[in-house]
C-alpha positions, -999 to +999 in steps of 0.1 A: +247-525-813+226-508-787+239-478-768+221-464-738+232-434-717+227-399-704+231-369-727+259-344-723+247-315-745+270-291-764+265-264-791+279-258-825+315-258-837+330-280-809+365-282-822+392-308-816+412-284-795+382-283-771+376-321-773+414-327-764+434-296-758+467-295-777+487-292-745+480-329-738+490-342-772+525-351-760+509-384-750+496-412-772+481-430-743+444-431-748+437-435-711+457-404-704+440-384-731+406-395-719+413-378-685+414-344-702+385-350-727+363-319-731+379-302-701+382-267-717+344-267-724+332-288-693+358-291-666+339-319-649+330-339-680+352-369-672+338-369-636+303-369-649+305-392-679+295-429-675+301-458-699+275-455-727+268-418-723+260-398-754+274-364-765+247-345-783+258-314-802+246-291-829+265-282-861+300-290-872+311-312-843+348-320-844+359-292-866+395-280-865+426-302-868+426-336-883+440-352-851+427-388-843+432-380-806+398-363-804+375-392-811+399-416-793+397-394-762+359-394-764+355-431-768+381-439-741+364-416-717+334-439-720+312-421-744+290-446-764+281-423-792+279-388-805+247-375-821+249-341-839+233-321-866+265-324-886+302-334-882+334-321-897+342-346-923+378-356-910+364-361-876+336-382-890+361-405-907+385-406-878+355-416-854+346-445-877+383-455-880+385-459-841+351-474-837+331-444-822+295-445-834+284-410-846+250-402-860+237-372-878+201-367-865+188-331-862+155-342-849+172-360-820+194-330-813+165-307-812+147-328-787+175-338-764+186-319-732+214-326-708+206-354-685+180-371-708+185-408-714+190-419-750+189-453-765+205-457-799+203-486-822+234-481-843+224-507-870+190-491-877+199-455-868+169-452-844+175-427-816+150-430-787+148-403-760+136-424-731+131-393-709+110-373-735+093-404-751+102-396-786+119-415-814+139-401-843+156-416-873+192-410-882+206-423-914+220-458-906+256-466-915+262-488-945+270-524-936+307-522-941+309-491-918+289-509-891+313-538-893+342-513-886+324-498-856+314-532-842+350-544-846+363-514-825+377-496-855+397-501-887+428-517-871+408-542-852+386-549-883+417-555-904+434-576-878+403-598-875+400-601-913+436-610-917+434-636-890+407-655-908+419-681-932 
């Protein structure tokens, strides 16, 4: 899987209440949630984000509650991947479960600026900053996790597996 898009840069400790504010959690509609993605940290995020764009953040991205709505809102808003120094563990697992590629790659984070264009090879973990001309190596996902991401998440993966004789 190859992802290519512009960087939307954020700092450390971006919590799930900022990713999708609690006041919108009365909806389970992913499209509705996506319209409010990141609005408390960047009011124009959903106007700026294009399919395949990449959120780049520092430490502990996705901290806070265990709500699955946060990675779902990010993915449905069109974000192709999130690259950070580190992720909150429950966010990490929720992202994989809904098919949102996330990569821990401190070198890529250090080099990337808002507006840079990244190309990410999810299978190999290679993050290329096409704007700055550098390449960094994130730890690639194990094969079974790549299969979950490529299927669009755990539910799709299970549905596909159960449909096969």
